C-alpha positions in Angstrom: 6.5 35.1 45.0 2.9 35.4 43.8 1.2 32.7 41.8 -2.4 32.0 40.7 -3.5 28.4 40.2 -6.7 26.7 39.0 -7.9 23.1 39.0 -10.9 21.8 37.1 -9.9 18.3 36.0 -12.6 16.5 38.0 -16.1 17.3 39.4 -14.3 19.6 41.9 -13.5 23.1 41.0 -11.0 25.3 42.7 -8.7 28.3 42.5 -5.8 29.2 44.7 -3.5 32.2 45.2 0.0 31.7 46.6 1.6 34.8 48.1 5.0 34.5 49.8 4.4 31.1 51.3 0.7 31.6 52.2 -2.0 29.9 50.1 -5.7 31.1 49.9 -8.1 28.7 48.2 -11.7 28.6 46.9 -13.0 25.1 46.4 -16.4 23.6 45.5 -17.6 20.2 44.4 -19.9 21.2 41.6 -20.2 18.9 38.6 -20.8 20.7 35.3 -20.6 24.1 37.0 -16.9 24.9 36.5 -17.4 27.6 33.8 -19.8 29.5 36.2 -17.6 29.1 39.3 -14.0 29.4 38.3 -13.8 33.0 37.2 -15.7 34.3 40.2 -13.3 32.3 42.4 -10.3 33.9 40.7 -11.8 37.4 40.9 -12.5 37.0 44.6 -9.0 35.8 45.4 -7.4 38.6 43.4 -9.7 41.3 44.9 -9.0 40.1 48.4 -5.3 40.3 47.8 -5.7 43.6 45.9 -3.7 42.3 43.0 -3.9 42.6 39.3 -2.7 39.8 37.0 0.3 41.9 35.9 1.5 41.8 39.6 1.8 38.0 39.6 5.0 36.1 39.0 3.3 33.3 37.2 0.4 30.9 36.8 -0.2 27.2 37.2 -3.0 24.9 36.3 -4.0 21.2 36.7 -3.1 20.0 33.2 -4.4 16.5 33.6 -5.1 13.8 33.4 -8.8 14.2 34.0 -12.1 15.3 32.3 -11.6 16.5 28.7 -14.0 19.4 29.3 -12.5 20.3 32.6 -9.0 20.3 31.3 -10.0 22.6 28.4 -11.6 25.0 30.8 -8.5 25.3 33.0 -6.2 25.6 30.0 -8.3 28.2 28.3 -8.6 30.4 31.4 -4.9 30.2 32.2 -3.9 30.9 28.6 -6.1 33.9 28.5 -4.6 35.4 31.7 -1.1 34.5 30.6 -1.5 36.2 27.2 -3.0 39.3 28.7 -0.4 39.7 31.5 2.6 38.1 29.7 3.1 35.5 32.5 4.8 32.1 32.5 2.7 29.1 33.1 3.5 25.9 35.0 1.4 22.8 33.9 1.0 20.6 37.0 -0.2 16.9 37.0 -3.5 16.3 38.7 -2.1 13.0 40.0 0.9 14.8 41.4 -1.5 17.2 43.2 -3.3 14.2 44.8 0.1 12.8 46.0 1.3 16.2 47.3 -1.8 16.6 49.5 -1.0 13.3 51.2 2.8 14.0 51.5 2.1 17.4 53.2 0.5 15.5 56.1 2.3 12.2 56.3 5.8 10.6 56.5 7.4 9.4 53.3 5.8 6.5 51.5 4.6 5.7 48.0 1.3 7.2 46.7 -0.5 5.0 44.2 -2.6 7.6 42.6 -5.5 6.3 40.5 -8.4 8.3 39.0 -11.4 6.8 37.3 -10.9 7.3 33.5 -14.2 5.6 32.5 -14.4 3.1 29.7 -13.0 0.5 32.0 -9.7 2.3 32.5 -7.9 4.4 35.2 -5.4 7.3 35.1 -2.4 5.9 37.0 0.8 7.3 38.5 3.2 6.3 41.3 4.7 9.1 43.3 7.2 9.2 46.2 8.1 12.1 48.5 11.5 13.5 47.7 14.1 14.9 50.1 12.6 18.4 49.8 9.0 17.2 50.5 7.6 17.2 47.0 5.8 14.6 45.0 8.2 12.9 42.6 7.0 10.7 39.8 8.5 7.2 40.0 7.2 5.9 36.7 5.4 7.4 33.7 1.7 8.3 34.2 -0.6 6.1 32.1 -4.1 5.2 31.3 -4.9 1.5 31.4 -7.3 -1.1 32.7 -7.1 -1.7 36.5 -6.2 -5.3 35.8 -3.1 -4.3 34.0 -1.6 -2.3 36.9 1.8 -3.5 38.1 2.7 -2.3 41.6 6.2 -1.7 42.9 7.0 -4.1 45.7 6.9 -1.4 48.3 4.4 -0.2 50.9 2.1 2.6 49.8 -1.3 4.3 50.0 -4.0 4.3 47.4 -5.3 7.7 46.5 -8.1 8.7 44.1 -11.5 7.8 42.8 -10.4 4.6 41.0 -9.8 3.1 44.4 -13.5 3.1 44.9 -14.6 2.1 41.4 -12.0 -0.7 41.1 -11.5 -1.4 44.8 -11.6 -5.2 44.6 -9.2 -5.5 41.7 -6.6 -3.0 43.0 -6.6 -4.1 46.6 -6.2 -7.8 45.6 -3.3 -7.0 43.4 -1.5 -5.0 46.0 -2.4 -7.2 49.0 -0.5 -6.5 52.3 1.6 -3.7 50.7 -1.5 -1.4 50.8 -1.3 0.7 53.9 -4.6 2.6 53.5 -7.0 4.0 50.9 -8.2 7.6 50.3 -10.7 7.1 47.5 -12.5 10.4 48.2 -9.4 12.5 47.6 -9.7 15.1 44.8 -7.0 17.4 43.3 -7.1 20.9 44.7 -5.8 24.2 43.3 -3.8 24.7 46.6 -1.6 21.8 45.7 -1.4 22.9 42.0 -0.1 26.3 43.4 2.4 24.6 45.7 3.8 22.5 42.9 3.5 25.4 40.5 5.7 27.6 42.6 8.4 24.9 42.8 8.2 24.6 39.0 8.5 28.3 38.5 11.6 28.3 40.8 13.1 25.5 38.8 12.5 27.4 35.5 9.8 25.1 34.3 7.4 27.8 33.3 6.2 27.8 29.7 4.6 30.5 27.4 0.8 30.7 27.1 0.8 29.0 23.8 2.8 26.1 25.1 0.5 25.5 28.1 -1.3 22.4 27.0 -3.5 19.8 28.7 -2.3 16.2 29.2 -5.1 13.8 28.3 -3.1 10.5 28.3 -5.9 9.1 26.2 -6.2 10.3 22.6 -9.8 9.2 22.2 -12.8 10.5 24.0 -14.7 7.4 23.2 -14.0 4.0 21.9 -15.8 1.9 19.4 -17.3 -1.3 20.6 -14.7 -3.3 18.8 -11.9 -1.6 20.7 -13.3 -2.1 24.2 
């Protein structure tokens, strides 16, 4: 199977190409440079593999949650390729990508994924490693204040930028159930590709016009009275 994936939901920008079990990735931490970097990354990967879009089996992208601008960039690029090559698209959660990176290297445990959503809130999702080694969502993803988080009464690891921004609140709420924290973890296209392939195998691909970002929050900004 051959699948191209992109991830631009945070200040990290990456593209990855999955070919029959092997993943090649290009990754850069480059705030506000995604539009300049992502297409050259894709072109380099495709040229290296000597592939054209029509030779791919599908596409995947980090559909969110994350930066509104970043999500629109990834969505637009993937939709453009999908339309042109008539390919199915697998939207993949950026929080799931964070959890998957951890599960690829560690024994089963819970991943408390939390990304800074600004405006005093975090993007939140609890994942566990299923029997096949993939990140499985335990509860619905949500955007809410750190103080409103309710943790399952199980051991787990904190992953994502919100664990740095709201370290005191989150660690105090979890207490001794917190095994470790990886606040510098960022979603990568390699994990989007891994989860995208699984989604394609499970018939979860959608058409280009159905490939939509997941914002979780409907408003980019709040009025003072709403904060």
